[in-house]
PyMOL commands that place a pseudoatom at each C-alpha (Angstrom):
pseudoatom trace, name=CA, resn=MET, resi=1, chain=A, elem=C, hetatm=0, pos=[-0.002, 0.002, -0.003]
pseudoatom trace, name=CA, resn=GLU, resi=2, chain=A, elem=C, hetatm=0, pos=[1.280, 3.452, -0.890]
pseudoatom trace, name=CA, resn=LEU, resi=3, chain=A, elem=C, hetatm=0, pos=[2.028, 5.721, 2.090]
pseudoatom trace, name=CA, resn=VAL, resi=4, chain=A, elem=C, hetatm=0, pos=[-0.218, 8.521, 0.875]
pseudoatom trace, name=CA, resn=GLN, resi=5, chain=A, elem=C, hetatm=0, pos=[-3.085, 6.032, 0.444]
pseudoatom trace, name=CA, resn=ALA, resi=6, chain=A, elem=C, hetatm=0, pos=[-2.608, 4.727, 4.011]
pseudoatom trace, name=CA, resn=ILE, resi=7, chain=A, elem=C, hetatm=0, pos=[-2.608, 8.302, 5.372]
pseudoatom trace, name=CA, resn=GLU, resi=8, chain=A, elem=C, hetatm=0, pos=[-5.744, 9.216, 3.521]
pseudoatom trace, name=CA, resn=GLU, resi=9, chain=A, elem=C, hetatm=0, pos=[-7.648, 5.989, 4.277]
pseudoatom trace, name=CA, resn=ARG, resi=10, chain=A, elem=C, hetatm=0, pos=[-6.794, 5.401, 7.918]
pseudoatom trace, name=CA, resn=ARG, resi=11, chain=A, elem=C, hetatm=0, pos=[-9.547, 6.072, 10.461]
pseudoatom trace, name=CA, resn=SER, resi=12, chain=A, elem=C, hetatm=0, pos=[-10.179, 5.228, 14.092]
pseudoatom trace, name=CA, resn=ILE, resi=13, chain=A, elem=C, hetatm=0, pos=[-12.338, 2.136, 14.282]
pseudoatom trace, name=CA, resn=ARG, resi=14, chain=A, elem=C, hetatm=0, pos=[-14.771, 1.478, 17.138]
pseudoatom trace, name=CA, resn=ALA, resi=15, chain=A, elem=C, hetatm=0, pos=[-16.072, -1.984, 16.209]
pseudoatom trace, name=CA, resn=PHE, resi=16, chain=A, elem=C, hetatm=0, pos=[-13.803, -4.992, 15.773]
pseudoatom trace, name=CA, resn=LYS, resi=17, chain=A, elem=C, hetatm=0, pos=[-14.189, -8.628, 14.855]
pseudoatom trace, name=CA, resn=PRO, resi=18, chain=A, elem=C, hetatm=0, pos=[-13.295, -11.064, 17.607]
pseudoatom trace, name=CA, resn=THR, resi=19, chain=A, elem=C, hetatm=0, pos=[-10.907, -12.825, 15.191]
pseudoatom trace, name=CA, resn=PRO, resi=20, chain=A, elem=C, hetatm=0, pos=[-7.494, -13.232, 16.867]
pseudoatom trace, name=CA, resn=VAL, resi=21, chain=A, elem=C, hetatm=0, pos=[-4.595, -11.391, 15.185]
pseudoatom trace, name=CA, resn=PRO, resi=22, chain=A, elem=C, hetatm=0, pos=[-1.585, -13.613, 14.470]
pseudoatom trace, name=CA, resn=ARG, resi=23, chain=A, elem=C, hetatm=0, pos=[1.290, -12.830, 16.808]
pseudoatom trace, name=CA, resn=GLU, resi=24, chain=A, elem=C, hetatm=0, pos=[3.640, -12.493, 13.883]
pseudoatom trace, name=CA, resn=LEU, resi=25, chain=A, elem=C, hetatm=0, pos=[1.445, -9.740, 12.367]
pseudoatom trace, name=CA, resn=VAL, resi=26, chain=A, elem=C, hetatm=0, pos=[1.341, -7.800, 15.596]
pseudoatom trace, name=CA, resn=GLN, resi=27, chain=A, elem=C, hetatm=0, pos=[5.085, -8.115, 15.869]
pseudoatom trace, name=CA, resn=GLU, resi=28, chain=A, elem=C, hetatm=0, pos=[5.512, -6.770, 12.329]
pseudoatom trace, name=CA, resn=VAL, resi=29, chain=A, elem=C, hetatm=0, pos=[3.269, -3.772, 13.044]
pseudoatom trace, name=CA, resn=LEU, resi=30, chain=A, elem=C, hetatm=0, pos=[5.339, -2.969, 16.132]
pseudoatom trace, name=CA, resn=ARG, resi=31, chain=A, elem=C, hetatm=0, pos=[8.616, -3.450, 14.209]
pseudoatom trace, name=CA, resn=LEU, resi=32, chain=A, elem=C, hetatm=0, pos=[7.429, -0.763, 11.790]
pseudoatom trace, name=CA, resn=ALA, resi=33, chain=A, elem=C, hetatm=0, pos=[6.147, 1.440, 14.579]
pseudoatom trace, name=CA, resn=ILE, resi=34, chain=A, elem=C, hetatm=0, pos=[9.516, 1.741, 16.285]
pseudoatom trace, name=CA, resn=ASN, resi=35, chain=A, elem=C, hetatm=0, pos=[10.957, 3.270, 13.139]
pseudoatom trace, name=CA, resn=ALA, resi=36, chain=A, elem=C, hetatm=0, pos=[9.330, 6.504, 14.349]
pseudoatom trace, name=CA, resn=PRO, resi=37, chain=A, elem=C, hetatm=0, pos=[11.715, 9.429, 15.039]
pseudoatom trace, name=CA, resn=SER, resi=38, chain=A, elem=C, hetatm=0, pos=[12.651, 10.301, 18.588]
pseudoatom trace, name=CA, resn=ALA, resi=39, chain=A, elem=C, hetatm=0, pos=[14.883, 12.925, 20.170]
pseudoatom trace, name=CA, resn=ASN, resi=40, chain=A, elem=C, hetatm=0, pos=[18.533, 11.772, 20.074]
pseudoatom trace, name=CA, resn=ASN, resi=41, chain=A, elem=C, hetatm=0, pos=[17.197, 8.381, 18.975]
pseudoatom trace, name=CA, resn=LEU, resi=42, chain=A, elem=C, hetatm=0, pos=[16.427, 7.568, 22.612]
pseudoatom trace, name=CA, resn=GLN, resi=43, chain=A, elem=C, hetatm=0, pos=[13.336, 5.553, 21.563]
pseudoatom trace, name=CA, resn=PRO, resi=44, chain=A, elem=C, hetatm=0, pos=[11.672, 6.204, 24.903]
pseudoatom trace, name=CA, resn=TRP, resi=45, chain=A, elem=C, hetatm=0, pos=[8.533, 4.185, 24.214]
pseudoatom trace, name=CA, resn=GLU, resi=46, chain=A, elem=C, hetatm=0, pos=[7.657, 0.771, 25.549]
pseudoatom trace, name=CA, resn=PHE, resi=47, chain=A, elem=C, hetatm=0, pos=[4.736, -1.369, 24.291]
pseudoatom trace, name=CA, resn=VAL, resi=48, chain=A, elem=C, hetatm=0, pos=[2.779, -3.778, 26.465]
pseudoatom trace, name=CA, resn=VAL, resi=49, chain=A, elem=C, hetatm=0, pos=[0.674, -6.114, 24.315]
pseudoatom trace, name=CA, resn=VAL, resi=50, chain=A, elem=C, hetatm=0, pos=[-2.318, -7.756, 25.961]
pseudoatom trace, name=CA, resn=VAL, resi=51, chain=A, elem=C, hetatm=0, pos=[-4.326, -10.543, 24.283]
pseudoatom trace, name=CA, resn=GLY, resi=52, chain=A, elem=C, hetatm=0, pos=[-6.587, -13.450, 25.063]
pseudoatom trace, name=CA, resn=GLU, resi=53, chain=A, elem=C, hetatm=0, pos=[-7.921, -13.954, 28.573]
pseudoatom trace, name=CA, resn=GLU, resi=54, chain=A, elem=C, hetatm=0, pos=[-5.593, -11.268, 29.915]
pseudoatom trace, name=CA, resn=LYS, resi=55, chain=A, elem=C, hetatm=0, pos=[-7.071, -8.699, 27.559]
pseudoatom trace, name=CA, resn=ASP, resi=56, chain=A, elem=C, hetatm=0, pos=[-10.569, -9.631, 28.778]
pseudoatom trace, name=CA, resn=ARG, resi=57, chain=A, elem=C, hetatm=0, pos=[-9.381, -9.317, 32.356]
pseudoatom trace, name=CA, resn=LEU, resi=58, chain=A, elem=C, hetatm=0, pos=[-7.924, -5.889, 31.560]
pseudoatom trace, name=CA, resn=SER, resi=59, chain=A, elem=C, hetatm=0, pos=[-11.256, -4.778, 30.046]
pseudoatom trace, name=CA, resn=ARG, resi=60, chain=A, elem=C, hetatm=0, pos=[-13.163, -5.931, 33.123]
pseudoatom trace, name=CA, resn=THR, resi=61, chain=A, elem=C, hetatm=0, pos=[-10.695, -4.122, 35.393]
pseudoatom trace, name=CA, resn=LEU, resi=62, chain=A, elem=C, hetatm=0, pos=[-11.054, -0.879, 33.454]
pseudoatom trace, name=CA, resn=ALA, resi=63, chain=A, elem=C, hetatm=0, pos=[-14.843, -1.194, 33.392]
pseudoatom trace, name=CA, resn=LYS, resi=64, chain=A, elem=C, hetatm=0, pos=[-14.900, -1.559, 37.156]
pseudoatom trace, name=CA, resn=ALA, resi=65, chain=A, elem=C, hetatm=0, pos=[-12.529, 1.380, 37.605]
pseudoatom trace, name=CA, resn=TYR, resi=66, chain=A, elem=C, hetatm=0, pos=[-14.747, 3.497, 35.366]
pseudoatom trace, name=CA, resn=GLN, resi=67, chain=A, elem=C, hetatm=0, pos=[-17.855, 2.639, 37.371]
pseudoatom trace, name=CA, resn=GLU, resi=68, chain=A, elem=C, hetatm=0, pos=[-16.049, 3.609, 40.573]
pseudoatom trace, name=CA, resn=LYS, resi=69, chain=A, elem=C, hetatm=0, pos=[-14.278, 6.774, 39.462]
pseudoatom trace, name=CA, resn=GLN, resi=70, chain=A, elem=C, hetatm=0, pos=[-16.529, 7.958, 36.604]
pseudoatom trace, name=CA, resn=ILE, resi=71, chain=A, elem=C, hetatm=0, pos=[-13.654, 9.604, 34.777]
pseudoatom trace, name=CA, resn=SER, resi=72, chain=A, elem=C, hetatm=0, pos=[-14.894, 10.104, 31.212]
pseudoatom trace, name=CA, resn=CYS, resi=73, chain=A, elem=C, hetatm=0, pos=[-13.365, 10.740, 27.822]
pseudoatom trace, name=CA, resn=GLY, resi=74, chain=A, elem=C, hetatm=0, pos=[-12.558, 14.383, 27.260]
pseudoatom trace, name=CA, resn=SER, resi=75, chain=A, elem=C, hetatm=0, pos=[-10.283, 16.800, 25.478]
pseudoatom trace, name=CA, resn=GLY, resi=76, chain=A, elem=C, hetatm=0, pos=[-7.572, 16.658, 28.108]
pseudoatom trace, name=CA, resn=ALA, resi=77, chain=A, elem=C, hetatm=0, pos=[-7.532, 20.467, 28.159]
pseudoatom trace, name=CA, resn=VAL, resi=78, chain=A, elem=C, hetatm=0, pos=[-6.161, 22.056, 31.347]
pseudoatom trace, name=CA, resn=LYS, resi=79, chain=A, elem=C, hetatm=0, pos=[-8.147, 25.289, 30.823]
pseudoatom trace, name=CA, resn=PRO, resi=80, chain=A, elem=C, hetatm=0, pos=[-11.276, 26.271, 28.880]
pseudoatom trace, name=CA, resn=LEU, resi=81, chain=A, elem=C, hetatm=0, pos=[-11.050, 25.512, 25.192]
pseudoatom trace, name=CA, resn=PRO, resi=82, chain=A, elem=C, hetatm=0, pos=[-10.945, 28.378, 22.741]
pseudoatom trace, name=CA, resn=GLU, resi=83, chain=A, elem=C, hetatm=0, pos=[-14.136, 28.553, 20.647]
pseudoatom trace, name=CA, resn=THR, resi=84, chain=A, elem=C, hetatm=0, pos=[-12.404, 27.130, 17.547]
pseudoatom trace, name=CA, resn=PHE, resi=85, chain=A, elem=C, hetatm=0, pos=[-11.514, 23.874, 19.282]
pseudoatom trace, name=CA, resn=ARG, resi=86, chain=A, elem=C, hetatm=0, pos=[-14.765, 23.670, 21.203]
pseudoatom trace, name=CA, resn=LYS, resi=87, chain=A, elem=C, hetatm=0, pos=[-16.759, 23.894, 17.943]
pseudoatom trace, name=CA, resn=ARG, resi=88, chain=A, elem=C, hetatm=0, pos=[-14.703, 21.164, 16.307]
pseudoatom trace, name=CA, resn=GLY, resi=89, chain=A, elem=C, hetatm=0, pos=[-15.289, 18.835, 19.268]
pseudoatom trace, name=CA, resn=ILE, resi=90, chain=A, elem=C, hetatm=0, pos=[-19.031, 19.464, 19.248]
pseudoatom trace, name=CA, resn=ALA, resi=91, chain=A, elem=C, hetatm=0, pos=[-19.235, 19.003, 15.465]
pseudoatom trace, name=CA, resn=ASN, resi=92, chain=A, elem=C, hetatm=0, pos=[-17.347, 15.746, 15.603]
pseudoatom trace, name=CA, resn=LEU, resi=93, chain=A, elem=C, hetatm=0, pos=[-19.572, 14.339, 18.378]
pseudoatom trace, name=CA, resn=GLU, resi=94, chain=A, elem=C, hetatm=0, pos=[-22.747, 15.312, 16.530]
pseudoatom trace, name=CA, resn=ALA, resi=95, chain=A, elem=C, hetatm=0, pos=[-21.469, 13.761, 13.292]
pseudoatom trace, name=CA, resn=MET, resi=96, chain=A, elem=C, hetatm=0, pos=[-20.707, 10.534, 15.139]
pseudoatom trace, name=CA, resn=ARG, resi=97, chain=A, elem=C, hetatm=0, pos=[-23.990, 10.426, 17.065]
pseudoatom trace, name=CA, resn=PRO, resi=98, chain=A, elem=C, hetatm=0, pos=[-26.218, 8.805, 14.304]
pseudoatom trace, name=CA, resn=TYR, resi=99, chain=A, elem=C, hetatm=0, pos=[-23.748, 5.969, 13.911]
pseudoatom trace, name=CA, resn=ILE, resi=100, chain=A, elem=C, hetatm=0, pos=[-23.521, 5.317, 17.650]
pseudoatom trace, name=CA, resn=GLU, resi=101, chain=A, elem=C, hetatm=0, pos=[-27.269, 5.453, 18.056]
pseudoatom trace, name=CA, resn=THR, resi=102, chain=A, elem=C, hetatm=0, pos=[-27.528, 2.345, 15.868]
pseudoatom trace, name=CA, resn=THR, resi=103, chain=A, elem=C, hetatm=0, pos=[-26.037, 0.411, 18.809]
pseudoatom trace, name=CA, resn=GLY, resi=104, chain=A, elem=C, hetatm=0, pos=[-28.899, 1.374, 21.063]
pseudoatom trace, name=CA, resn=LEU, resi=105, chain=A, elem=C, hetatm=0, pos=[-26.517, 2.901, 23.603]
pseudoatom trace, name=CA, resn=PRO, resi=106, chain=A, elem=C, hetatm=0, pos=[-26.248, 6.534, 24.715]
pseudoatom trace, name=CA, resn=VAL, resi=107, chain=A, elem=C, hetatm=0, pos=[-23.209, 8.233, 23.176]
pseudoatom trace, name=CA, resn=ASP, resi=108, chain=A, elem=C, hetatm=0, pos=[-21.392, 8.783, 26.484]
pseudoatom trace, name=CA, resn=ARG, resi=109, chain=A, elem=C, hetatm=0, pos=[-21.869, 5.189, 27.498]
pseudoatom trace, name=CA, resn=PHE, resi=110, chain=A, elem=C, hetatm=0, pos=[-20.740, 3.831, 24.154]
pseudoatom trace, name=CA, resn=ILE, resi=111, chain=A, elem=C, hetatm=0, pos=[-17.550, 5.903, 24.146]
pseudoatom trace, name=CA, resn=ASN, resi=112, chain=A, elem=C, hetatm=0, pos=[-16.599, 5.476, 27.792]
pseudoatom trace, name=CA, resn=GLU, resi=113, chain=A, elem=C, hetatm=0, pos=[-17.448, 1.777, 28.177]
pseudoatom trace, name=CA, resn=GLY, resi=114, chain=A, elem=C, hetatm=0, pos=[-16.155, 1.110, 24.658]
pseudoatom trace, name=CA, resn=SER, resi=115, chain=A, elem=C, hetatm=0, pos=[-12.846, 2.728, 25.543]
pseudoatom trace, name=CA, resn=CYS, resi=116, chain=A, elem=C, hetatm=0, pos=[-12.531, 0.477, 28.607]
pseudoatom trace, name=CA, resn=SER, resi=117, chain=A, elem=C, hetatm=0, pos=[-13.096, -2.611, 26.460]
pseudoatom trace, name=CA, resn=PHE, resi=118, chain=A, elem=C, hetatm=0, pos=[-10.930, -1.360, 23.591]
pseudoatom trace, name=CA, resn=TYR, resi=119, chain=A, elem=C, hetatm=0, pos=[-14.101, -1.509, 21.510]
pseudoatom trace, name=CA, resn=GLY, resi=120, chain=A, elem=C, hetatm=0, pos=[-13.945, -5.305, 21.468]
pseudoatom trace, name=CA, resn=ALA, resi=121, chain=A, elem=C, hetatm=0, pos=[-10.596, -5.476, 19.719]
pseudoatom trace, name=CA, resn=PRO, resi=122, chain=A, elem=C, hetatm=0, pos=[-8.719, -8.721, 20.386]
pseudoatom trace, name=CA, resn=VAL, resi=123, chain=A, elem=C, hetatm=0, pos=[-5.428, -6.865, 21.037]
pseudoatom trace, name=CA, resn=ALA, resi=124, chain=A, elem=C, hetatm=0, pos=[-4.876, -4.062, 23.523]
pseudoatom trace, name=CA, resn=ILE, resi=125, chain=A, elem=C, hetatm=0, pos=[-1.561, -2.230, 23.405]
pseudoatom trace, name=CA, resn=ILE, resi=126, chain=A, elem=C, hetatm=0, pos=[-0.437, -0.014, 26.278]
pseudoatom trace, name=CA, resn=LEU, resi=127, chain=A, elem=C, hetatm=0, pos=[2.118, 2.573, 25.207]
pseudoatom trace, name=CA, resn=CYS, resi=128, chain=A, elem=C, hetatm=0, pos=[4.340, 3.578, 28.130]
pseudoatom trace, name=CA, resn=LEU, resi=129, chain=A, elem=C, hetatm=0, pos=[6.982, 6.216, 28.757]
pseudoatom trace, name=CA, resn=ASP, resi=130, chain=A, elem=C, hetatm=0, pos=[9.698, 6.012, 31.401]
pseudoatom trace, name=CA, resn=ASP, resi=131, chain=A, elem=C, hetatm=0, pos=[9.262, 8.629, 34.107]
pseudoatom trace, name=CA, resn=CYS, resi=132, chain=A, elem=C, hetatm=0, pos=[12.825, 9.780, 33.702]
pseudoatom trace, name=CA, resn=PHE, resi=133, chain=A, elem=C, hetatm=0, pos=[11.556, 11.805, 30.728]
pseudoatom trace, name=CA, resn=SER, resi=134, chain=A, elem=C, hetatm=0, pos=[9.714, 15.103, 30.757]
pseudoatom trace, name=CA, resn=GLU, resi=135, chain=A, elem=C, hetatm=0, pos=[6.383, 15.732, 29.082]
pseudoatom trace, name=CA, resn=ARG, resi=136, chain=A, elem=C, hetatm=0, pos=[8.292, 16.713, 25.932]
pseudoatom trace, name=CA, resn=GLN, resi=137, chain=A, elem=C, hetatm=0, pos=[9.021, 13.072, 25.194]
pseudoatom trace, name=CA, resn=MET, resi=138, chain=A, elem=C, hetatm=0, pos=[5.295, 12.506, 24.800]
pseudoatom trace, name=CA, resn=VAL, resi=139, chain=A, elem=C, hetatm=0, pos=[5.876, 13.934, 21.329]
pseudoatom trace, name=CA, resn=ASP, resi=140, chain=A, elem=C, hetatm=0, pos=[8.044, 10.861, 20.583]
pseudoatom trace, name=CA, resn=THR, resi=141, chain=A, elem=C, hetatm=0, pos=[5.375, 8.451, 21.846]
pseudoatom trace, name=CA, resn=GLY, resi=142, chain=A, elem=C, hetatm=0, pos=[2.885, 10.308, 19.619]
pseudoatom trace, name=CA, resn=ALA, resi=143, chain=A, elem=C, hetatm=0, pos=[5.127, 9.699, 16.628]
pseudoatom trace, name=CA, resn=ALA, resi=144, chain=A, elem=C, hetatm=0, pos=[5.319, 5.971, 17.480]
pseudoatom trace, name=CA, resn=LEU, resi=145, chain=A, elem=C, hetatm=0, pos=[1.514, 5.861, 17.828]
pseudoatom trace, name=CA, resn=ALA, resi=146, chain=A, elem=C, hetatm=0, pos=[1.114, 7.422, 14.390]
pseudoatom trace, name=CA, resn=TYR, resi=147, chain=A, elem=C, hetatm=0, pos=[3.550, 5.003, 12.783]
pseudoatom trace, name=CA, resn=LEU, resi=148, chain=A, elem=C, hetatm=0, pos=[1.750, 2.061, 14.492]
pseudoatom trace, name=CA, resn=ALA, resi=149, chain=A, elem=C, hetatm=0, pos=[-1.635, 3.216, 13.218]
pseudoatom trace, name=CA, resn=LEU, resi=150, chain=A, elem=C, hetatm=0, pos=[-0.379, 3.551, 9.654]
pseudoatom trace, name=CA, resn=ALA, resi=151, chain=A, elem=C, hetatm=0, pos=[1.508, 0.237, 9.736]
pseudoatom trace, name=CA, resn=ALA, resi=152, chain=A, elem=C, hetatm=0, pos=[-1.623, -1.507, 11.067]
pseudoatom trace, name=CA, resn=HIS, resi=153, chain=A, elem=C, hetatm=0, pos=[-3.827, -0.031, 8.333]
pseudoatom trace, name=CA, resn=ALA, resi=154, chain=A, elem=C, hetatm=0, pos=[-1.349, -1.052, 5.617]
pseudoatom trace, name=CA, resn=SER, resi=155, chain=A, elem=C, hetatm=0, pos=[-1.451, -4.579, 7.113]
pseudoatom trace, name=CA, resn=GLY, resi=156, chain=A, elem=C, hetatm=0, pos=[-5.229, -4.872, 6.875]
pseudoatom trace, name=CA, resn=LEU, resi=157, chain=A, elem=C, hetatm=0, pos=[-5.774, -4.118, 10.535]
pseudoatom trace, name=CA, resn=ALA, resi=158, chain=A, elem=C, hetatm=0, pos=[-7.454, -1.221, 12.273]
pseudoatom trace, name=CA, resn=THR, resi=159, chain=A, elem=C, hetatm=0, pos=[-6.706, 0.817, 15.373]
pseudoatom trace, name=CA, resn=CYS, resi=160, chain=A, elem=C, hetatm=0, pos=[-8.284, 3.242, 17.771]
pseudoatom trace, name=CA, resn=PRO, resi=161, chain=A, elem=C, hetatm=0, pos=[-6.121, 5.312, 20.119]
pseudoatom trace, name=CA, resn=ILE, resi=162, chain=A, elem=C, hetatm=0, pos=[-7.673, 5.308, 23.613]
pseudoatom trace, name=CA, resn=GLY, resi=163, chain=A, elem=C, hetatm=0, pos=[-6.567, 8.192, 25.823]
pseudoatom trace, name=CA, resn=LEU, resi=164, chain=A, elem=C, hetatm=0, pos=[-9.102, 7.520, 28.584]
pseudoatom trace, name=CA, resn=ILE, resi=165, chain=A, elem=C, hetatm=0, pos=[-7.247, 4.569, 30.004]
pseudoatom trace, name=CA, resn=ALA, resi=166, chain=A, elem=C, hetatm=0, pos=[-4.368, 6.796, 31.173]
pseudoatom trace, name=CA, resn=ALA, resi=167, chain=A, elem=C, hetatm=0, pos=[-6.777, 8.018, 33.875]
pseudoatom trace, name=CA, resn=TYR, resi=168, chain=A, elem=C, hetatm=0, pos=[-6.799, 4.485, 35.248]
pseudoatom trace, name=CA, resn=GLU, resi=169, chain=A, elem=C, hetatm=0, pos=[-3.022, 4.081, 35.196]
pseudoatom trace, name=CA, resn=ASP, resi=170, chain=A, elem=C, hetatm=0, pos=[-2.737, 2.622, 38.708]
pseudoatom trace, name=CA, resn=GLU, resi=171, chain=A, elem=C, hetatm=0, pos=[-5.217, -0.184, 37.946]
pseudoatom trace, name=CA, resn=ILE, resi=172, chain=A, elem=C, hetatm=0, pos=[-3.472, -1.014, 34.657]
pseudoatom trace, name=CA, resn=LYS, resi=173, chain=A, elem=C, hetatm=0, pos=[-0.001, -1.045, 36.156]
pseudoatom trace, name=CA, resn=ASP, resi=174, chain=A, elem=C, hetatm=0, pos=[-1.104, -3.204, 39.038]
pseudoatom trace, name=CA, resn=LEU, resi=175, chain=A, elem=C, hetatm=0, pos=[-2.881, -5.742, 36.806]
pseudoatom trace, name=CA, resn=LEU, resi=176, chain=A, elem=C, hetatm=0, pos=[-0.156, -6.001, 34.158]
pseudoatom trace, name=CA, resn=ASN, resi=177, chain=A, elem=C, hetatm=0, pos=[2.831, -5.684, 36.487]
pseudoatom trace, name=CA, resn=ILE, resi=178, chain=A, elem=C, hetatm=0, pos=[4.064, -2.551, 34.734]
pseudoatom trace, name=CA, resn=PRO, resi=179, chain=A, elem=C, hetatm=0, pos=[6.986, -1.084, 36.776]
pseudoatom trace, name=CA, resn=GLY, resi=180, chain=A, elem=C, hetatm=0, pos=[6.290, 1.959, 38.850]
pseudoatom trace, name=CA, resn=ASN, resi=181, chain=A, elem=C, hetatm=0, pos=[8.755, 4.062, 36.844]
pseudoatom trace, name=CA, resn=LYS, resi=182, chain=A, elem=C, hetatm=0, pos=[6.679, 3.714, 33.685]
pseudoatom trace, name=CA, resn=ARG, resi=183, chain=A, elem=C, hetatm=0, pos=[3.852, 6.081, 32.812]
pseudoatom trace, name=CA, resn=VAL, resi=184, chain=A, elem=C, hetatm=0, pos=[0.860, 4.950, 30.766]
pseudoatom trace, name=CA, resn=ALA, resi=185, chain=A, elem=C, hetatm=0, pos=[0.713, 7.361, 27.849]
pseudoatom trace, name=CA, resn=VAL, resi=186, chain=A, elem=C, hetatm=0, pos=[-2.124, 5.932, 25.734]
pseudoatom trace, name=CA, resn=GLY, resi=187, chain=A, elem=C, hetatm=0, pos=[-3.849, 2.672, 24.817]
pseudoatom trace, name=CA, resn=ILE, resi=188, chain=A, elem=C, hetatm=0, pos=[-4.411, 1.314, 21.319]
pseudoatom trace, name=CA, resn=ALA, resi=189, chain=A, elem=C, hetatm=0, pos=[-7.159, -1.046, 20.236]
pseudoatom trace, name=CA, resn=LEU, resi=190, chain=A, elem=C, hetatm=0, pos=[-5.864, -3.311, 17.443]
pseudoatom trace, name=CA, resn=GLY, resi=191, chain=A, elem=C, hetatm=0, pos=[-7.706, -5.859, 15.359]
pseudoatom trace, name=CA, resn=TYR, resi=192, chain=A, elem=C, hetatm=0, pos=[-9.678, -6.557, 12.202]
pseudoatom trace, name=CA, resn=PRO, resi=193, chain=A, elem=C, hetatm=0, pos=[-12.422, -3.973, 11.591]
pseudoatom trace, name=CA, resn=ASP, resi=194, chain=A, elem=C, hetatm=0, pos=[-16.028, -5.136, 11.637]
pseudoatom trace, name=CA, resn=TRP, resi=195, chain=A, elem=C, hetatm=0, pos=[-17.283, -3.449, 8.503]
pseudoatom trace, name=CA, resn=GLU, resi=196, chain=A, elem=C, hetatm=0, pos=[-20.795, -4.881, 9.071]
pseudoatom trace, name=CA, resn=ASN, resi=197, chain=A, elem=C, hetatm=0, pos=[-21.208, -2.650, 12.126]
pseudoatom trace, name=CA, resn=PRO, resi=198, chain=A, elem=C, hetatm=0, pos=[-22.622, 0.760, 11.147]
pseudoatom trace, name=CA, resn=VAL, resi=199, chain=A, elem=C, hetatm=0, pos=[-20.294, 2.468, 13.645]
pseudoatom trace, name=CA, resn=THR, resi=200, chain=A, elem=C, hetatm=0, pos=[-17.298, 1.694, 11.439]
pseudoatom trace, name=CA, resn=ARG, resi=201, chain=A, elem=C, hetatm=0, pos=[-18.761, 3.833, 8.661]
pseudoatom trace, name=CA, resn=PHE, resi=202, chain=A, elem=C, hetatm=0, pos=[-18.027, 6.996, 10.608]
pseudoatom trace, name=CA, resn=ARG, resi=203, chain=A, elem=C, hetatm=0, pos=[-14.993, 8.971, 9.585]
pseudoatom trace, name=CA, resn=SER, resi=204, chain=A, elem=C, hetatm=0, pos=[-14.124, 12.244, 11.291]
pseudoatom trace, name=CA, resn=SER, resi=205, chain=A, elem=C, hetatm=0, pos=[-13.619, 15.288, 9.087]
pseudoatom trace, name=CA, resn=ARG, resi=206, chain=A, elem=C, hetatm=0, pos=[-10.446, 17.346, 8.810]
pseudoatom trace, name=CA, resn=GLU, resi=207, chain=A, elem=C, hetatm=0, pos=[-10.090, 21.137, 8.737]
pseudoatom trace, name=CA, resn=ASP, resi=208, chain=A, elem=C, hetatm=0, pos=[-8.851, 22.734, 5.541]
pseudoatom trace, name=CA, resn=ALA, resi=209, chain=A, elem=C, hetatm=0, pos=[-5.062, 22.833, 5.712]
pseudoatom trace, name=CA, resn=ASP, resi=210, chain=A, elem=C, hetatm=0, pos=[-5.045, 26.538, 4.884]
pseudoatom trace, name=CA, resn=LYS, resi=211, chain=A, elem=C, hetatm=0, pos=[-6.753, 27.198, 8.214]
pseudoatom trace, name=CA, resn=LEU, resi=212, chain=A, elem=C, hetatm=0, pos=[-4.138, 25.358, 10.195]
pseudoatom trace, name=CA, resn=VAL, resi=213, chain=A, elem=C, hetatm=0, pos=[-0.916, 26.515, 8.528]
pseudoatom trace, name=CA, resn=ARG, resi=214, chain=A, elem=C, hetatm=0, pos=[0.750, 29.914, 8.791]
pseudoatom trace, name=CA, resn=TRP, resi=215, chain=A, elem=C, hetatm=0, pos=[3.391, 30.783, 6.294]
pseudoatom trace, name=CA, resn=ILE, resi=216, chain=A, elem=C, hetatm=0, pos=[6.194, 33.228, 7.094]
pseudoatom trace, name=CA, resn=GLU, resi=217, chain=A, elem=C, hetatm=0, pos=[8.124, 34.393, 4.032]
for i in range(1, 217): cmd.bond("trace and resi %d" % i, "trace and resi %d" % (i + 1))
show_as sticks, trace
zoom trace
């Protein structure tokens, strides 16, 4: 698959087939992902891959933590969003709503509980960052996430980045024996997309590039 085609076609998928993904295919996606650039080639990322019964156990643990703490998906903003960003978020949610309503679940419940279960994907990947690094190295983990998503798409798989799970870091680290010096940056749902599910038809829009780029000449 051409790189440009993968970039233009890739989307976040929120409905997966239960079909297991061969270990060798997951390994190949990760091999490609770690080709991402990083400052001074430190490659600060670490991937924890969870499958099978352990993935189901992780989903149950996250679902319980969500019921207890009620921390929901959000923008992650630390202060009120400027109007431009707020409008984009509202527009995206409204565009997604008709697809989610086909499931019979309220939007908030679908997104929050779906995030905790990795939307039924057979593979859950936890992307971690050592706590010796500052927040600036999150840029590097973001690059690795992008490479992973594109590599997965080119391999016939689908992904959905799941930021909510970072709010339940303690529960994840305890369950998966992740060392205390590692921070949970983001989760990734990985598997074969369920194209029969109407939810997978949703694709978020993108702003015109001219509105996001400022030229200085």
